[in-house]
C-alpha positions in Angstrom: 33.0 2.0 -38.0 30.9 1.0 -35.4 30.3 3.3 -32.2 32.1 2.9 -28.8 30.7 3.5 -25.7 33.3 5.9 -24.8 32.4 8.0 -28.0 29.0 7.9 -26.9 29.7 9.3 -23.6 32.0 12.2 -25.3 29.7 13.1 -27.4 28.8 16.9 -26.7 25.4 18.7 -27.7 25.7 20.9 -30.8 23.4 23.9 -30.3 23.2 24.5 -34.1 22.3 21.2 -35.0 21.4 17.9 -34.8 23.9 15.4 -34.6 23.8 11.6 -36.4 26.0 9.1 -34.9 26.0 5.9 -37.3 26.6 2.4 -36.1 25.8 0.2 -39.0 22.9 -1.3 -40.5 21.0 1.6 -40.3 21.3 2.4 -36.6 22.3 5.7 -35.4 22.0 8.0 -32.3 20.4 11.2 -33.0 21.6 14.0 -30.9 19.4 17.2 -30.8 20.6 20.5 -29.8 18.3 20.1 -26.5 20.5 17.2 -25.8 17.7 14.3 -26.6 19.5 11.3 -27.5 17.5 8.7 -29.0 18.4 5.6 -31.3 17.1 5.4 -34.6 16.9 3.0 -37.6 16.9 4.1 -41.0 15.6 1.3 -43.4 13.7 0.6 -46.7 10.2 -0.7 -46.8 8.2 -1.5 -50.1 10.2 0.9 -51.8 10.0 3.6 -49.2 12.5 5.1 -46.8 11.4 4.9 -43.2 12.7 5.6 -39.5 12.0 3.4 -36.4 12.6 5.0 -33.0 14.5 2.5 -30.9 14.7 4.3 -27.4 16.4 6.7 -25.5 20.2 6.7 -24.5 21.4 5.8 -22.1 18.3 3.7 -20.8 18.8 1.8 -24.0 22.5 1.2 -24.2 24.3 0.5 -27.5 24.2 -3.2 -27.0 20.6 -3.0 -26.4 20.0 -0.8 -29.3 22.0 -3.5 -31.7 19.9 -6.2 -30.4 16.6 -3.9 -31.2 17.8 -3.4 -34.6 18.7 -6.9 -35.4 15.2 -7.7 -34.3 13.6 -5.4 -37.0 16.1 -7.0 -39.7 14.7 -10.0 -39.2 11.2 -9.0 -39.7 12.1 -7.1 -42.6 13.7 -10.3 -43.9 10.3 -11.8 -43.5 8.5 -9.3 -45.4 7.3 -7.2 -42.3 7.5 -3.6 -41.8 9.0 -3.4 -38.0 6.9 -0.2 -37.8 4.1 -1.5 -38.6 4.3 -4.4 -36.5 4.9 -2.4 -33.6 1.9 -0.4 -34.1 -0.1 -3.8 -34.3 1.3 -4.8 -30.9 0.4 -1.6 -29.5 -3.1 -1.9 -31.1 -3.4 -5.6 -29.4 -2.1 -4.3 -26.1 -4.7 -1.5 -25.9 -7.6 -4.0 -26.5 -6.3 -6.8 -23.9 -5.9 -3.9 -21.5 -9.5 -2.6 -22.0 -10.7 -6.5 -21.5 -8.8 -6.7 -18.5 -10.2 -7.2 -14.9 -9.1 -3.9 -13.8 -10.4 -1.9 -16.8 -13.5 -3.6 -16.5 -13.9 -3.2 -12.9 -13.1 0.4 -12.9 -15.8 1.1 -15.9 -18.2 -1.1 -13.0 -17.5 1.7 -10.5 -18.1 4.8 -12.7 -21.5 3.3 -13.7 -22.5 2.5 -10.0 -20.9 6.3 -8.7 -24.1 8.1 -8.9 -26.3 5.8 -7.3 -23.5 5.2 -4.2 -22.7 7.6 -1.4 -18.9 8.8 -1.7 -17.8 7.3 1.2 -19.1 3.4 -0.1 -17.2 4.4 -3.6 -13.9 5.4 -2.0 -14.2 1.8 0.3 -14.6 -0.1 -3.0 -12.1 1.5 -5.1 -9.8 1.1 -2.4 -10.6 -2.4 -1.6 -10.3 -3.5 -5.1 -7.0 -1.2 -5.6 -5.0 -3.1 -2.6 -6.6 -6.4 -2.8 -7.6 -7.4 -6.2 -5.9 -5.2 -8.9 -2.5 -6.0 -8.2 -2.9 -9.6 -8.7 -5.3 -10.3 -11.4 -6.0 -6.7 -12.6 -4.2 -7.2 -16.1 -5.7 -10.7 -16.7 -8.3 -10.7 -19.5 -11.9 -10.9 -17.6 -12.8 -13.7 -19.6 -9.9 -15.8 -18.8 -10.1 -15.4 -14.9 -11.2 -18.7 -13.0 -12.1 -19.6 -9.7 -8.6 -20.6 -8.9 -7.4 -17.1 -9.8 -10.3 -15.6 -7.3 -9.5 -18.0 -4.7 -5.6 -17.0 -4.5 -6.9 -13.4 -4.4 -9.1 -14.0 -1.6 -6.7 -16.2 0.7 -4.1 -13.7 0.9 -6.9 -11.4 2.4 -7.9 -14.2 4.9 -4.1 -14.7 5.8 -4.0 -11.5 7.5 -7.2 -12.6 9.4 -9.5 -10.2 7.4 -12.1 -12.4 7.0 -15.0 -10.0 6.6 -13.1 -8.0 4.2 -12.4 -11.2 2.1 -16.3 -12.0 2.2 -16.8 -8.2 0.9 -14.0 -8.4 -2.0 -15.8 -12.1 -3.2 -19.1 -9.9 -3.3 -17.6 -7.1 -5.2 -16.1 -10.0 -7.8 -19.2 -11.2 -8.5 -20.7 -8.0 -9.3 -18.3 -6.9 -11.8 -18.0 -10.5 -13.4 -21.9 -10.3 -13.9 -20.9 -6.6 -15.6 -18.8 -8.1 -17.8 -21.0 -11.0 -18.8 -23.5 -8.2 -19.5 -21.2 -6.0 -21.6 -19.9 -9.3 -23.8 -16.4 -9.6 -22.1 -17.0 -12.3 -20.0 -19.1 -15.8 -20.5 -19.9 -16.7 -17.2 -19.4 -15.4 -13.3 -16.6 -17.5 -11.9 -17.1 -16.3 -8.1 -20.4 -17.9 -8.0 -18.3 -21.1 -7.7 -17.0 -19.7 -4.4 -19.7 -19.6 -2.2 -18.7 -21.8 1.0 -14.9 -21.6 -0.2 -14.0 -18.8 2.7 -13.7 -19.0 6.6 -16.9 -17.6 8.1 -17.2 -14.2 9.7 -16.8 -14.3 13.5 -19.5 -12.1 14.7 -17.9 -11.4 18.2 -15.1 -8.6 18.6 -13.5 -7.0 21.1 -15.3 -3.5 21.9 -14.1 -0.8 19.8 -15.3 2.5 18.7 -15.5 3.3 15.2 -17.8 6.4 14.9 -15.4 9.5 14.2 -17.7 11.8 16.5 -17.9 9.1 19.6 -13.9 8.8 19.3 -13.6 12.3 19.6 -15.7 12.4 22.7 -13.8 9.5 24.2 -10.6 11.1 23.3 -11.7 14.5 25.2 -12.6 12.2 28.4 -9.3 10.5 28.4 -7.6 14.0 28.3 -9.7 14.6 31.3 -8.2 11.4 33.5 -7.4 12.9 36.9 -5.3 9.6 38.0 -1.5 9.2 38.4 0.7 10.6 35.5 2.0 7.5 34.4 -1.3 5.9 33.6 -2.4 9.3 32.1 0.6 9.3 29.6 -0.2 5.3 28.7 -3.9 6.2 28.1 -2.8 9.1 25.8 -0.2 7.4 24.1 -2.4 3.9 23.4 -4.6 5.6 20.8 -1.5 7.2 19.0 0.4 3.8 18.5 -2.4 1.1 18.7 -0.1 -1.9 19.9 -1.1 -4.5 22.0 -1.7 -3.6 25.6 0.8 -5.9 27.0 3.2 -4.2 24.7 2.6 -0.8 25.7 2.5 -1.3 29.4 6.1 -3.1 29.2 7.5 -0.5 27.1 11.3 0.1 28.1 13.4 3.1 27.7 16.3 1.5 26.0 13.8 0.8 23.0 12.4 4.4 22.6 14.6 6.3 20.1 14.0 10.2 20.0 16.7 11.1 17.2 14.8 8.3 14.9 11.3 8.9 16.4 11.0 4.9 16.7 10.1 2.6 18.9 11.6 -0.6 18.3 10.9 -4.1 20.3 10.0 -7.7 20.1 6.5 -8.5 19.5 4.9 -10.4 22.2 2.7 -12.3 20.0 4.9 -13.4 17.4 8.2 -12.7 18.9 9.5 -10.7 16.1 11.1 -7.4 15.4 8.7 -4.4 14.9 9.1 -1.0 14.5 6.4 2.1 15.2 7.1 5.3 13.9 6.5 7.8 16.7 4.2 10.8 15.3 5.5 14.3 17.1 2.4 13.8 19.6 3.8 10.8 20.7 7.2 12.4 21.1 6.0 15.0 23.3 3.8 12.5 25.5 7.1 10.8 26.1 9.3 13.3 26.9 7.2 14.5 29.5 6.7 11.2 31.0 10.6 10.6 30.6 11.2 13.5 33.0 9.6 11.3 35.6 10.3 7.8 34.8 13.3 8.2 32.7 16.0 7.0 35.3 14.1 3.8 35.2 13.7 0.5 33.1 10.1 0.8 32.1 8.1 3.6 30.5 5.4 3.3 32.5 6.1 1.2 35.9 4.0 0.4 38.5 3.7 2.9 41.5 4.9 0.4 44.1 8.4 -0.8 42.3 10.4 0.7 39.1 11.3 -3.1 38.6 7.9 -4.0 37.3 5.9 -2.6 34.3 2.6 -1.0 35.5 -0.5 -3.5 35.9 -2.2 -5.0 33.2 -5.4 -3.7 34.1 -4.3 -0.1 34.7 -5.5 1.1 31.4 -8.7 -0.6 31.5 -9.4 0.9 35.0 -8.9 4.2 33.9 -11.2 3.6 31.1 -14.1 2.5 33.2 -13.6 5.5 36.2 -13.9 7.7 33.2 -17.4 6.2 32.4 -16.4 4.7 29.0 -18.4 1.3 29.3 -16.2 -2.1 28.6 -19.1 -2.8 26.2 -17.7 0.2 24.2 -13.7 0.4 24.6 -11.2 -1.6 26.0 -7.3 -1.3 25.6 -7.3 -3.6 22.5 -9.9 -1.6 21.2 -7.6 1.1 20.0 -6.3 -1.2 17.4 -9.4 -2.2 15.8 -10.3 1.5 15.9 -7.0 2.4 13.9 -7.4 -0.7 11.7 -10.8 0.6 10.2 -10.3 4.3 10.4 -6.8 4.3 8.6 -8.8 2.1 6.1 -12.0 3.4 5.5 -11.9 7.0 6.6 -8.1 8.0 5.5 -7.6 5.4 3.1 -4.1 3.7 3.8 -3.8 0.6 2.0 -4.6 -2.5 3.9 -0.8 -3.9 3.9 0.3 -0.5 5.5 -2.0 -0.8 8.4 -1.3 -4.7 8.6 2.3 -4.0 9.0 1.8 -1.8 11.6 -0.4 -3.5 13.6 2.5 -6.3 13.5 0.1 -8.8 11.8 1.9 -11.7 9.5 1.9 -9.9 5.9 3.4 -12.0 2.7 4.2 -10.6 -0.9 3.0 -12.3 -3.9 5.2 -15.1 -3.6 4.0 -15.9 0.0 7.3 -14.5 1.6 6.8 -12.5 4.6 7.7 -9.1 4.7 10.8 -7.8 7.0 10.1 -5.4 10.0 11.3 -2.4 7.7 9.1 -3.1 4.6 7.0 0.4 4.0 8.7 2.0 6.8 8.3 5.6 5.2 5.0 5.2 4.0 4.2 4.0 7.6 6.0 6.9 9.1 3.6 9.5 7.2 0.7 7.3 8.1 1.5 7.5 11.8 1.9 11.3 11.7 -1.5 11.5 9.5 -3.4 9.1 12.1 -2.0 11.1 15.2 -3.1 14.6 13.6 -6.4 13.3 12.7 -7.1 12.2 16.0 -6.4 15.6 17.2 -8.9 16.8 14.6 -11.6 14.3 16.2 -10.4 15.5 19.8 -11.1 19.1 18.7 -14.5 18.3 17.5 -13.2 19.5 13.5 -14.7 16.0 12.0 
């Protein structure tokens, strides 16, 4: 009699022996004393009795097991041993994986590792892992075409990381030349992409990306002797790295101390955004709430609580500390965070871009919602705050 779902659910383990519950056509569920429940198919091929594993129950349901049994029976009817067919498929998969772009890329990195500085190696590994391998990593390296590569690079350009796109194109060419040299590709499709990418803009807003110098600036900022409102904003700016206009217009109604979140509408795109607040950020906000918490704005104007502080307040504070305009501005904290979170702390670029409130799209071109990767971003923001503390203390 065929098995029933209820029978499978009610079967208890026998500590003294392995049970076999037969369904028909050679299919049975094997229940061991350790409660391992595996589907098996008993069959004969070339005069010999053999067993084929069909997966673990309940991951493989009774219906699925019967489908797999019938597929094996069809192979037998055509004179094919299903066990041999499975082994051949595994070997083909292994061979295909070994020639996949990701496997070749990792092999190239290993070959170069001894000649590169560790930090340079890590940057390339992260660049490929986050921006390339998820999209073409499994494709056989010899089958990849220029349009495949353009699709990868356009995703990077879409988040305005134009310099990264050019660096990735260079790495692609290096990997393909390695594949050609090792006999796994006939040519380098990346060489046909010259001129296909947007040029890199060489003018940037001033931002500090040297850890030692950033630590020095943080200590200088801690010594700011101006008003407490600007002082608090100056301390919070590098921790949350939002746009200067969003920081100065922050409202208390948008700050949730229970969930440690700041939720607001992004001024540039008019979309909802969430800033997970690290413990350090919460402390700063709790301190300034004693002074401004009864009003609308977290950082109000000294003249009236009905308006936020001046858009030049942080910039003026930086200048009063002797930090030149060529080195850092209010917006520069965003570039600082973007660079160091990627190149030093090793966070995936799409986590960083989400936290910068940039437009980030998935593999189908759909915009991610505001809560995407929120748990990971929460961890990232706390690690960033801890990293800034270590720089402030001269530990890096």
